[in-house]
MIVO-443956 format. One record per atom (N, C-alpha, C): residue number from 0; x, y, z; atom name. Coordinates in nm, 2 decimals. Atoms other than C-alpha are relative to their C-alpha. Layout:
MIVO-443956
i/xx/yy/zz/at
NUM/X/Y/Z/CA
...
END
This chain:
MIVO-443956
i/xx/yy/zz/at
0/0.10/-0.02/-0.10/N
0/-1.55/0.45/-1.09/CA
0/-0.14/0.02/-0.05/C
1/0.13/-0.03/0.05/N
1/-1.83/0.57/-1.31/CA
1/-0.06/-0.11/-0.08/C
2/0.05/0.10/0.09/N
2/-1.85/0.28/-1.55/CA
2/-0.03/-0.13/0.06/C
3/0.02/0.13/-0.08/N
3/-1.84/-0.01/-1.30/CA
3/0.01/-0.12/-0.09/C
4/-0.03/0.11/0.08/N
4/-1.70/-0.26/-1.54/CA
4/0.11/-0.09/0.06/C
5/-0.09/0.08/-0.07/N
5/-1.54/-0.55/-1.36/CA
5/0.11/-0.07/-0.09/C
6/-0.09/0.07/0.09/N
6/-1.36/-0.68/-1.67/CA
6/0.14/0.07/0.01/C
7/-0.13/-0.07/-0.01/N
7/-1.08/-0.41/-1.63/CA
7/0.08/-0.06/0.12/C
8/-0.07/0.06/-0.12/N
8/-0.99/-0.55/-1.28/CA
8/0.04/-0.14/-0.03/C
9/-0.03/0.14/0.03/N
9/-1.02/-0.91/-1.39/CA
9/0.12/-0.02/-0.10/C
10/-0.11/0.01/0.09/N
10/-0.78/-0.86/-1.68/CA
10/0.13/0.05/0.06/C
11/-0.12/-0.05/-0.07/N
11/-0.54/-0.66/-1.47/CA
11/0.06/-0.10/0.09/C
12/-0.04/0.11/-0.10/N
12/-0.53/-0.94/-1.21/CA
12/0.06/-0.11/-0.08/C
13/-0.06/0.11/0.08/N
13/-0.47/-1.20/-1.48/CA
13/0.14/0.04/-0.05/C
14/-0.13/-0.05/0.05/N
14/-0.18/-0.99/-1.63/CA
14/0.10/0.00/0.12/C
15/-0.09/-0.01/-0.12/N
15/-0.03/-0.93/-1.28/CA
15/0.04/-0.14/0.04/C
16/-0.03/0.14/-0.04/N
16/-0.05/-1.30/-1.19/CA
16/0.10/-0.07/-0.09/C
17/-0.08/0.07/0.10/N
17/0.12/-1.41/-1.51/CA
17/0.14/0.07/-0.02/C
18/-0.12/-0.07/0.05/N
18/0.38/-1.14/-1.58/CA
18/0.08/0.08/0.11/C
19/-0.07/-0.09/-0.09/N
19/0.47/-0.94/-1.27/CA
19/0.09/-0.05/0.10/C
20/-0.09/0.06/-0.10/N
20/0.66/-1.18/-1.05/CA
20/0.15/0.03/-0.03/C
21/-0.14/-0.03/0.04/N
21/0.98/-1.10/-1.24/CA
21/0.02/0.15/-0.01/C
22/-0.02/-0.15/0.01/N
22/0.92/-0.72/-1.23/CA
22/0.07/0.05/0.12/C
23/-0.07/-0.06/-0.11/N
23/1.10/-0.48/-1.01/CA
23/-0.10/0.04/0.11/C
24/0.09/-0.03/-0.12/N
24/0.96/-0.37/-0.67/CA
24/-0.09/0.12/-0.02/C
25/0.08/-0.12/0.03/N
25/0.83/-0.03/-0.79/CA
25/-0.12/-0.04/-0.08/C
26/0.11/0.04/0.09/N
26/0.62/-0.19/-1.07/CA
26/-0.10/-0.09/0.08/C
27/0.09/0.08/-0.08/N
27/0.48/-0.45/-0.83/CA
27/-0.08/0.08/0.09/C
28/0.07/-0.09/-0.09/N
28/0.39/-0.18/-0.58/CA
28/-0.11/0.08/-0.07/C
29/0.10/-0.08/0.07/N
29/0.22/0.03/-0.84/CA
29/-0.12/-0.08/-0.04/C
30/0.12/0.09/0.04/N
30/0.01/-0.26/-0.97/CA
30/-0.08/-0.04/0.12/C
31/0.08/0.03/-0.12/N
31/-0.09/-0.36/-0.62/CA
31/-0.08/0.11/0.05/C
32/0.07/-0.12/-0.04/N
32/-0.19/-0.01/-0.53/CA
32/-0.12/0.03/-0.09/C
33/0.11/-0.02/0.10/N
33/-0.40/0.03/-0.85/CA
33/-0.10/-0.11/0.01/C
34/0.10/0.11/-0.01/N
34/-0.56/-0.31/-0.80/CA
34/-0.09/0.02/0.13/C
35/0.07/-0.03/-0.12/N
35/-0.66/-0.21/-0.44/CA
35/-0.10/0.11/-0.03/C
36/0.09/-0.11/0.04/N
36/-0.81/0.11/-0.58/CA
36/-0.11/-0.04/-0.08/C
37/0.10/0.05/0.08/N
37/-1.00/-0.07/-0.84/CA
37/-0.10/-0.09/0.08/C
38/0.09/0.08/-0.08/N
38/-1.13/-0.32/-0.58/CA
38/-0.09/0.09/0.08/C
39/0.08/-0.09/-0.08/N
39/-1.26/-0.03/-0.37/CA
39/-0.11/0.06/-0.09/C
40/0.09/-0.06/0.09/N
40/-1.43/0.12/-0.67/CA
40/-0.11/-0.10/-0.06/C
41/0.09/0.10/0.07/N
41/-1.58/-0.20/-0.81/CA
41/-0.06/-0.10/0.10/C
42/0.05/0.09/-0.10/N
42/-1.67/-0.37/-0.48/CA
42/-0.14/-0.04/-0.01/C
43/0.14/0.03/0.01/N
43/-2.04/-0.35/-0.55/CA
43/-0.04/-0.10/-0.11/C
44/0.03/0.07/0.12/N
44/-2.04/-0.51/-0.89/CA
44/0.09/-0.13/-0.03/C
45/-0.09/0.11/0.02/N
45/-1.76/-0.76/-0.85/CA
45/-0.05/-0.13/0.05/C
46/0.04/0.13/-0.06/N
46/-1.85/-1.13/-0.82/CA
46/0.10/-0.04/0.11/C
47/-0.08/0.04/-0.12/N
47/-1.72/-1.29/-0.50/CA
47/0.13/-0.07/-0.04/C
48/-0.12/0.07/0.04/N
48/-1.48/-1.52/-0.68/CA
48/0.11/0.09/-0.05/C
49/-0.10/-0.10/0.06/N
49/-1.32/-1.23/-0.87/CA
49/0.05/0.09/0.11/C
50/-0.05/-0.08/-0.12/N
50/-1.30/-1.03/-0.54/CA
50/0.11/-0.07/0.07/C
51/-0.10/0.08/-0.07/N
51/-1.11/-1.31/-0.37/CA
51/0.13/-0.02/-0.08/C
52/-0.12/0.02/0.09/N
52/-0.88/-1.37/-0.67/CA
52/0.08/0.14/0.00/C
53/-0.07/-0.13/0.00/N
53/-0.80/-0.99/-0.68/CA
53/0.07/0.03/0.12/C
54/-0.07/-0.02/-0.13/N
54/-0.72/-0.97/-0.31/CA
54/0.12/-0.09/0.01/C
55/-0.11/0.09/-0.01/N
55/-0.51/-1.28/-0.33/CA
55/0.12/0.04/-0.09/C
56/-0.11/-0.04/0.09/N
56/-0.31/-1.15/-0.63/CA
56/0.07/0.12/0.06/C
57/-0.06/-0.12/-0.06/N
57/-0.25/-0.81/-0.46/CA
57/0.08/-0.04/0.12/C
58/-0.08/0.05/-0.12/N
58/-0.14/-0.99/-0.14/CA
58/0.13/-0.07/-0.04/C
59/-0.12/0.07/0.04/N
59/0.10/-1.21/-0.33/CA
59/0.11/0.11/-0.05/C
60/-0.10/-0.10/0.05/N
60/0.26/-0.90/-0.50/CA
60/0.06/0.07/0.12/C
61/-0.05/-0.08/-0.11/N
61/0.29/-0.71/-0.17/CA
61/0.09/-0.09/0.09/C
62/-0.09/0.09/-0.08/N
62/0.43/-1.02/0.02/CA
62/0.13/-0.02/-0.07/C
63/-0.12/0.02/0.08/N
63/0.68/-1.06/-0.26/CA
63/0.09/0.12/0.02/C
64/-0.08/-0.12/-0.02/N
64/0.80/-0.70/-0.22/CA
64/0.06/0.00/0.14/C
65/-0.05/0.00/-0.14/N
65/0.83/-0.74/0.16/CA
65/0.11/-0.11/0.02/C
66/-0.08/0.11/-0.03/N
66/1.00/-1.08/0.16/CA
66/0.14/0.00/-0.07/C
67/-0.12/0.00/0.08/N
67/1.26/-1.03/-0.12/CA
67/0.08/0.13/0.02/C
68/-0.08/-0.13/0.00/N
68/1.54/-0.77/-0.14/CA
68/-0.06/0.09/-0.10/C
69/0.05/-0.10/0.09/N
69/1.43/-0.45/-0.31/CA
69/0.08/0.00/-0.13/C
70/-0.06/0.00/0.13/N
70/1.50/-0.46/-0.68/CA
70/-0.06/0.12/-0.08/C
71/0.04/-0.12/0.07/N
71/1.48/-0.13/-0.86/CA
71/0.07/0.01/-0.14/C
72/-0.06/-0.02/0.13/N
72/1.53/-0.08/-1.23/CA
72/0.06/0.13/-0.01/C
73/-0.07/-0.13/0.00/N
73/1.78/0.19/-1.30/CA
73/-0.07/0.11/-0.08/C
74/0.07/-0.10/0.07/N
74/1.54/0.36/-1.53/CA
74/-0.11/0.07/0.07/C
75/0.10/-0.06/-0.07/N
75/1.30/0.45/-1.26/CA
75/0.05/0.13/0.07/C
76/-0.04/-0.12/-0.07/N
76/1.31/0.81/-1.14/CA
76/-0.07/0.00/0.13/C
77/0.05/0.01/-0.13/N
77/1.26/0.78/-0.77/CA
77/-0.07/0.13/0.05/C
78/0.06/-0.13/-0.05/N
78/1.18/1.15/-0.72/CA
78/-0.14/0.01/-0.04/C
79/0.14/-0.01/0.04/N
79/0.85/1.11/-0.91/CA
79/-0.09/-0.07/0.10/C
80/0.08/0.07/-0.10/N
80/0.74/0.87/-0.64/CA
80/0.02/0.05/0.14/C
81/-0.02/-0.06/-0.13/N
81/0.85/1.10/-0.36/CA
81/0.11/-0.07/0.08/C
82/-0.11/0.07/-0.06/N
82/1.16/0.89/-0.28/CA
82/0.13/0.06/-0.03/C
83/-0.14/-0.05/0.02/N
83/1.52/1.00/-0.23/CA
83/0.09/-0.11/-0.04/C
84/-0.09/0.11/0.03/N
84/1.68/0.66/-0.24/CA
84/-0.07/-0.13/0.03/C
85/0.07/0.13/-0.03/N
85/1.61/0.28/-0.20/CA
85/-0.04/-0.01/0.14/C
86/0.03/0.01/-0.14/N
86/1.61/0.32/0.17/CA
86/-0.14/0.06/0.03/C
87/0.13/-0.06/-0.02/N
87/1.30/0.54/0.15/CA
87/-0.11/-0.09/-0.04/C
88/0.11/0.09/0.05/N
88/1.11/0.27/-0.03/CA
88/-0.02/-0.10/0.11/C
89/0.02/0.10/-0.11/N
89/1.17/0.03/0.27/CA
89/-0.10/0.06/0.10/C
END
């Protein structure tokens, strides 16, 4: 928020677009939430093309979570996310 460097968001979006489609639902959700937070913080300094690409990538991640069955890695502690079971994530 203080440094206003758009490169962080651009690199996060590139990583998410390349590597996260095979990740589990919690990881996709965390990345999408963080990207939206970065979008809000960097809205003033972000070029329009980067803004559109970031929103598009976050939307793809969120749509993928909604459309496909929930996939949770057994290593995730759901209690840290305020969830009791997989149904709570729905």
